Each structure stands twice: as structure tokens, then as C-alpha cells.
C-alpha positions as CSV (number, residue, x, y, z in Angstrom):
1,M,13.1,-72.5,-29.6
2,P,16.8,-71.7,-29.6
3,P,18.1,-70.4,-33.0
4,A,19.6,-72.9,-35.3
5,T,22.8,-70.8,-35.6
6,E,24.4,-69.1,-32.7
7,R,25.9,-65.6,-33.0
8,A,28.6,-63.5,-31.4
9,A,30.1,-60.0,-31.7
10,R,33.8,-60.6,-32.4
11,I,36.9,-58.6,-33.2
12,H,39.7,-59.8,-35.5
13,A,42.0,-56.8,-34.7
14,Y,42.1,-53.9,-32.3
15,G,40.4,-50.7,-33.5
16,P,37.2,-48.5,-33.5
17,P,33.7,-49.7,-32.9
18,E,33.4,-50.9,-36.5
19,T,35.9,-53.7,-35.8
20,L,33.0,-55.5,-34.0
21,R,31.4,-58.0,-36.4
22,I,28.3,-60.2,-35.8
23,E,29.3,-63.7,-36.9
24,S,28.0,-67.2,-36.6
25,I,29.6,-69.5,-34.0
26,D,29.2,-73.1,-33.0
27,K,27.3,-73.9,-29.9
28,P,29.8,-74.9,-27.3
29,A,29.5,-77.8,-24.9
30,P,30.3,-77.2,-21.2
31,G,33.4,-78.8,-19.9
32,P,34.1,-80.0,-16.4
33,G,33.2,-77.3,-13.9
34,E,31.3,-75.2,-16.5
35,L,27.7,-74.2,-17.3
36,L,26.3,-73.5,-20.8
37,I,24.3,-70.3,-20.5
38,R,21.8,-68.9,-23.0
39,H,22.0,-65.1,-22.6
40,T,18.9,-63.0,-22.2
41,A,20.7,-59.8,-21.3
42,I,24.4,-58.7,-21.6
43,G,25.9,-55.9,-19.6
44,L,27.8,-53.1,-21.4
45,N,30.8,-51.7,-19.6
46,F,33.5,-49.2,-20.5
47,V,36.2,-51.7,-19.8
48,E,35.1,-53.5,-23.0
49,V,36.2,-50.4,-25.0
50,Y,39.7,-50.9,-23.5
51,F,39.7,-54.5,-24.8
52,R,38.4,-53.4,-28.2
53,R,41.0,-50.7,-28.5
54,G,43.9,-52.9,-27.3
55,T,44.5,-50.9,-24.1
56,F,43.9,-54.3,-22.5
57,P,45.0,-57.3,-24.5
58,V,42.6,-60.1,-25.6
59,P,43.9,-63.7,-25.3
60,A,43.7,-64.3,-29.1
61,F,41.9,-63.3,-32.2
62,P,39.1,-63.6,-33.2
63,A,37.9,-62.5,-29.7
64,V,34.4,-62.3,-28.3
65,L,34.3,-59.3,-25.9
66,G,32.0,-58.8,-23.0
67,N,32.5,-59.3,-19.2
68,E,28.9,-59.5,-17.8
69,G,25.8,-61.5,-18.7
70,A,22.6,-62.9,-17.4
71,G,20.5,-65.8,-18.8
72,V,19.4,-69.4,-18.3
73,V,21.4,-72.5,-17.7
74,E,21.0,-74.7,-20.8
75,A,23.5,-77.5,-19.9
76,V,25.6,-78.5,-16.9
77,G,29.1,-79.8,-17.2
78,A,30.6,-82.6,-15.1
79,E,31.8,-81.9,-11.6
80,V,29.2,-79.1,-11.1
81,D,27.1,-79.0,-8.0
82,G,24.4,-76.5,-7.0
83,F,23.1,-75.6,-10.5
84,A,20.5,-77.1,-12.7
85,I,19.1,-76.6,-16.2
86,G,16.6,-73.7,-16.1
87,D,18.4,-71.7,-13.4
88,R,18.6,-68.0,-14.0
89,V,22.2,-66.9,-13.4
90,V,24.4,-63.9,-13.8
91,Y,28.2,-63.4,-13.9
92,A,30.7,-60.5,-14.2
93,D,34.3,-61.7,-14.3
94,G,36.6,-63.0,-17.0
95,P,37.0,-64.9,-19.2
96,L,35.7,-62.7,-22.0
97,G,32.9,-63.9,-24.2
98,A,29.6,-62.3,-23.1
99,Y,28.8,-60.7,-26.5
100,A,27.1,-63.9,-27.7
101,T,23.8,-65.7,-27.8
102,V,25.3,-68.6,-25.8
103,R,28.6,-69.3,-24.0
104,T,30.2,-71.6,-21.4
105,Y,31.4,-70.2,-18.1
106,P,32.9,-71.5,-14.9
107,A,30.1,-72.5,-12.5
108,D,32.0,-71.4,-9.5
109,R,31.9,-67.7,-10.7
110,M,28.1,-67.8,-11.4
111,V,25.4,-66.8,-9.0
112,R,21.7,-67.4,-9.2
113,I,19.4,-64.4,-9.8
114,P,16.8,-64.2,-7.0
115,D,13.0,-64.0,-7.8
116,G,11.9,-60.5,-8.1
117,I,15.0,-59.3,-9.9
118,S,14.9,-59.3,-13.7
119,D,17.6,-60.5,-16.0
120,R,17.9,-57.0,-17.4
121,Q,18.4,-55.6,-13.9
122,A,21.0,-58.3,-13.1
123,A,23.0,-57.8,-16.3
124,A,22.9,-54.0,-15.9
125,S,24.1,-54.0,-12.3
126,F,26.1,-57.1,-11.3
127,L,29.6,-55.9,-12.3
128,R,28.9,-52.3,-11.2
129,G,27.0,-53.3,-8.1
130,V,29.7,-55.6,-6.8
131,T,32.3,-53.0,-7.7
132,A,30.3,-50.3,-5.9
133,R,30.1,-52.5,-2.8
134,M,33.9,-53.0,-2.9
135,L,34.5,-49.3,-3.2
136,L,32.1,-48.4,-0.4
137,K,32.8,-51.2,2.1
138,E,36.2,-52.7,1.5
139,V,38.7,-50.6,-0.2
140,T,39.0,-47.8,2.3
141,P,37.3,-47.3,5.7
142,L,34.3,-45.0,5.3
143,Q,31.6,-44.1,7.8
144,A,28.4,-42.2,7.9
145,G,29.1,-38.5,7.8
146,D,32.2,-38.8,5.5
147,T,32.3,-36.8,2.3
148,V,33.8,-38.4,-0.8
149,L,34.3,-37.2,-4.4
150,F,33.3,-39.5,-7.3
151,H,34.4,-38.8,-10.8
152,A,32.0,-39.6,-13.7
153,A,29.1,-39.6,-11.3
154,A,26.5,-40.0,-14.0
155,G,27.9,-43.2,-15.4
156,G,26.2,-46.5,-14.5
157,L,28.7,-47.2,-11.7
158,G,28.5,-43.6,-10.4
159,L,24.7,-43.5,-10.2
160,L,24.6,-46.8,-8.4
161,F,27.4,-45.8,-6.0
162,A,25.7,-42.5,-5.2
163,Q,22.4,-44.2,-4.3
164,W,24.1,-46.8,-2.1
165,A,26.4,-44.4,-0.4
166,T,23.6,-42.0,0.4
167,A,21.7,-44.8,2.0
168,L,24.8,-45.5,4.2
169,G,24.9,-41.8,5.3
170,I,28.0,-41.0,3.1
171,R,27.9,-37.6,1.3
172,V,28.9,-37.8,-2.3
173,I,30.2,-34.9,-4.4
174,G,30.1,-35.9,-8.0
175,T,31.9,-34.6,-11.1
176,V,30.3,-34.6,-14.5
177,S,30.9,-33.1,-17.9
178,N,27.6,-31.5,-18.8
179,A,24.2,-30.3,-17.4
180,A,22.2,-33.4,-18.3
181,K,24.7,-35.6,-16.4
182,A,24.6,-33.2,-13.5
183,D,20.8,-33.6,-13.2
184,A,21.2,-37.4,-13.2
185,A,23.9,-37.3,-10.5
186,R,21.7,-35.1,-8.3
187,R,18.8,-37.4,-8.7
188,A,21.0,-40.3,-7.6
189,G,21.8,-38.6,-4.4
190,C,24.9,-36.5,-5.0
191,V,24.8,-33.6,-2.5
192,E,26.9,-31.4,-4.8
193,V,27.7,-31.8,-8.5
194,I,30.8,-30.2,-10.2
195,D,31.2,-29.7,-13.9
196,R,34.9,-30.6,-14.1
197,T,35.2,-29.1,-17.6
198,R,34.4,-25.6,-16.2
199,V,35.4,-25.7,-12.5
200,D,38.6,-26.5,-10.6
201,F,37.1,-29.6,-8.9
202,A,39.8,-29.9,-6.3
203,A,39.4,-26.3,-5.1
204,E,35.6,-26.7,-5.2
205,T,35.7,-29.9,-3.2
206,R,37.9,-28.3,-0.5
207,A,35.5,-25.3,-0.4
208,L,32.5,-27.6,0.0
209,T,34.2,-29.4,2.9
210,G,35.3,-26.4,4.9
211,G,38.7,-26.4,3.4
212,E,39.5,-30.0,4.5
213,G,38.9,-32.1,1.4
214,G,37.2,-35.5,0.9
215,A,37.8,-38.6,2.8
216,A,38.3,-40.4,-0.5
217,V,38.3,-39.7,-4.2
218,F,37.1,-42.4,-6.6
219,D,38.7,-41.8,-9.9
220,S,38.1,-43.9,-13.1
221,V,39.1,-41.0,-15.4
222,G,42.8,-41.3,-15.1
223,R,45.2,-38.9,-16.8
224,D,42.9,-35.8,-16.8
225,T,42.0,-36.0,-13.1
226,F,44.6,-38.0,-11.2
227,R,46.9,-35.2,-9.9
228,A,44.1,-32.9,-9.0
229,S,42.3,-35.7,-7.2
230,L,45.2,-35.8,-4.7
231,D,44.6,-32.1,-4.1
232,A,40.9,-32.8,-3.4
233,L,41.7,-35.1,-0.4
234,R,41.8,-34.4,3.3
235,P,44.8,-35.4,5.4
236,R,45.1,-39.2,5.5
237,G,42.6,-39.4,2.7
238,T,42.6,-42.1,0.0
239,L,42.7,-41.8,-3.8
240,V,41.0,-44.9,-5.2
241,A,42.0,-45.1,-8.8
242,F,40.1,-47.8,-10.8
243,G,40.1,-46.7,-14.4
244,K,41.8,-44.6,-17.0
245,A,39.1,-43.5,-19.5
246,S,41.2,-40.4,-20.4
247,G,44.5,-42.3,-20.6
248,D,47.2,-43.5,-18.3
249,P,47.7,-41.5,-15.1
250,P,51.0,-39.7,-14.9
251,P,53.9,-41.2,-13.0
252,L,53.5,-40.6,-9.2
253,D,56.4,-39.6,-7.0
254,P,55.4,-41.1,-3.6
255,F,56.9,-38.0,-1.9
256,L,53.9,-36.0,-3.2
257,L,51.8,-38.0,-0.8
258,A,53.8,-37.0,2.3
259,P,52.5,-33.5,3.1
260,K,49.0,-34.9,3.9
261,S,50.0,-38.5,4.5
262,L,47.8,-39.7,1.6
263,H,47.0,-43.2,0.5
264,V,46.7,-44.3,-3.2
265,T,45.2,-47.7,-4.2
266,W,44.1,-49.3,-7.5
267,P,41.7,-52.1,-6.5
268,I,40.3,-54.7,-8.9
269,R,37.1,-56.5,-8.3
270,P,38.4,-60.1,-8.9
271,T,40.8,-59.7,-6.0
272,Y,38.0,-58.7,-3.7
273,T,35.6,-61.4,-4.9
274,E,38.2,-64.2,-5.0
275,G,36.7,-67.4,-3.6
276,R,33.0,-68.5,-3.6
277,E,32.2,-67.1,-0.2
278,A,33.4,-63.6,-1.1
279,L,31.5,-63.7,-4.4
280,E,28.3,-64.8,-2.8
281,R,28.6,-62.3,0.0
282,G,29.0,-59.4,-2.5
283,A,26.1,-60.7,-4.6
284,A,23.8,-61.1,-1.7
285,D,24.5,-57.6,-0.5
286,L,23.8,-56.2,-4.0
287,F,20.6,-58.2,-4.5
288,D,19.4,-57.0,-1.1
289,V,19.7,-53.3,-1.9
290,I,18.0,-53.9,-5.2
291,A,15.1,-55.8,-3.7
292,R,14.6,-53.1,-1.0
293,G,14.6,-50.3,-3.6
294,V,17.8,-48.7,-2.2
295,V,19.2,-48.6,-5.7
296,D,17.4,-48.4,-9.0
297,V,19.3,-50.5,-11.5
298,K,16.8,-50.7,-14.4
299,P,18.9,-50.1,-17.5
300,R,18.2,-46.8,-19.3
301,Y,19.3,-48.1,-22.7
302,V,18.6,-51.4,-24.3
303,Y,20.4,-52.4,-27.6
304,A,19.9,-55.5,-29.7
305,L,23.1,-57.6,-30.3
306,D,23.0,-56.4,-33.9
307,E,23.4,-52.9,-32.6
308,I,26.7,-53.6,-30.8
309,V,28.6,-51.0,-33.0
310,D,26.2,-48.3,-32.1
311,A,26.4,-49.3,-28.4
312,H,30.2,-49.0,-28.4
313,R,30.0,-45.7,-30.2
314,D,27.7,-44.4,-27.5
315,M,29.9,-45.7,-24.7
316,E,33.0,-44.2,-26.2
317,S,31.3,-40.8,-26.8
318,R,30.4,-40.5,-23.1
319,K,27.0,-39.0,-24.1
320,R,25.0,-41.8,-22.4
321,V,23.8,-41.3,-18.9
322,G,23.2,-44.5,-16.9
323,A,23.5,-48.2,-17.5
324,A,22.9,-50.1,-20.8
325,V,22.4,-53.7,-21.8
326,L,22.3,-55.8,-24.9
327,E,19.2,-57.9,-25.2
328,V,19.4,-61.2,-26.9
């Protein structure tokens, strides 16, 4: 039976992990175009640290964080077609609010979880998987035989990206920050792994590519890697910036791109999944590679909702290797 009192992890101000508090909430009713979902698993993503710190603003306080969740439809709002009570579903876009036992969410941004894929798998992979697909197939033209550099290769997204890219014939050089992460990146398919805390990764990437550089560099680190990432590219290569874990990248003079005619882009997933057709296409592609065993998306870490502070400490410390979920 559902609990008598629903709960959520909320913040009342920006700050450290301890600002997250487990509090009672009222069970919401779905409005027009919405579903009420009872969460079974909730994805944990570093972007939620940005919201907690205030790097990205929340709409209002108190705020329930969380971008990604999987669960069961408990109620269907008016003007909703294609969903029924009992459907297993997953989502990974705004609005915030996943850190809760239940929530309402726009039906047109939900997708059903196919048989054979668990709620844990879906919650651990949907945001990262659709993002990995965007990076691999839509942001910049890549083909079999290309070599790319991926920063933070042992994170949940990096491990998924490396597996999928390898299956497509793309060679991935990964950067990591310690030996344990290097092992994980190699197991995921990285052909070479660079400890960027010890080695000049741009020079090493050029050396590993016969002096040319990578076709693309995927950089979610930001300030600490941005400029050197440009040096790691081949002529006409693309720097794909999509995060700033170490802080804001430095200002970029576009004339720095001229010697090698480089491209720089900062894609965001909602732009690439705008519209029902694009969302379903990305989801179907992800579910297909999961079902065929191309990518292993079983979460390596499972926390209870009550352990949300510990989960955020672990995310922020960068000690964790692989994906994690909250289980409700």
C-alpha cells in the first residue's frame, strides 16, 4: 500500500549537501496533460549539484531537486492519451521534482519502459543515455574509425558513451583522475586512458593520434580542461562542451579557433529531444542498445531516499565510479 504521508528531499536555500532535508509533502493531483507517478527509482546526476549550489537557479524555495525518475502511473490527468494507470514510465527533463515518493509530470515528456528493462536500469540511464546518443549521433558528424577524447570517462555518462561509441566503431580516449577510474574506463571500451592530473592530455592525445588530434573532444569539466581541449583537436575538429564541474570555462576569443578551423558547441538535451517524435526516437534507440546488451546500465550504487545527503556528498567528491540511483 502507498505510504500515508508522502516525502520529498527539499532545499530551502542554496548550499552544501546538508541543505537537503527529507520532509513530508501532500500528494498532488495531476492537472490537464499530466500524470501522477509513484517513483520506484530516481536517477542521480551531477547537474543536481549545480541546482543545489545555486550554479543553476531553482524556480522557488522550498525546491524539490531531481531531473530523472522511473515508476508507475498512479493517476492520469485530463487531456492525456496513450497512458494508463499501472504503466511503467521514465522521464529525464525539467521541471525539477524527482527527489520525492510521488510527483506529477507532463505526459508528453514521459515514455514507457519496455518489458525486459528494469526501473533501476531506466532511472540510471535515461538522461545519460539520451544525452550519449545526442553526443554520438547528432551534435557533430562522427563515423567509424574516428578517434574522440572524452573527459570524466569513468562517470555514468562517460562509461555509457564509451560502450556505445565502441559498438559504432569510434575509438574513445578517456581522461580520468585516478587508477580505479582508469580501470573502469578501459572496461567500458576506452582504447587509451589518460590521468589528466598527471599527464598533459592534449599532448598525449595528439601523440596517440599520430600528431593529428581527436575528431571531437567531449568536455563536461569546464574551467580546468577547456583551453587544453582545443589543443587536443585535429583540424576542423569540434569541442563539445556540455558541463562545468570545475567551474565556468574561460572567455573564448573566436580567433583562437582560426589556425585549425575549429568548431565549438554547447548542446543541451532538451533542444535535441524537443517534440514527441524526437523524444521517442532517442528513447527507442537507447532501449534497443540496452536490450541487446550493447551497453550495461545497471547502477553501481543504490541509495535510499533518506540517504540523499550521502549521495550528494559522494557525487560532489567525484569518488564514485559509475551510475547511481535513489530507490524509493
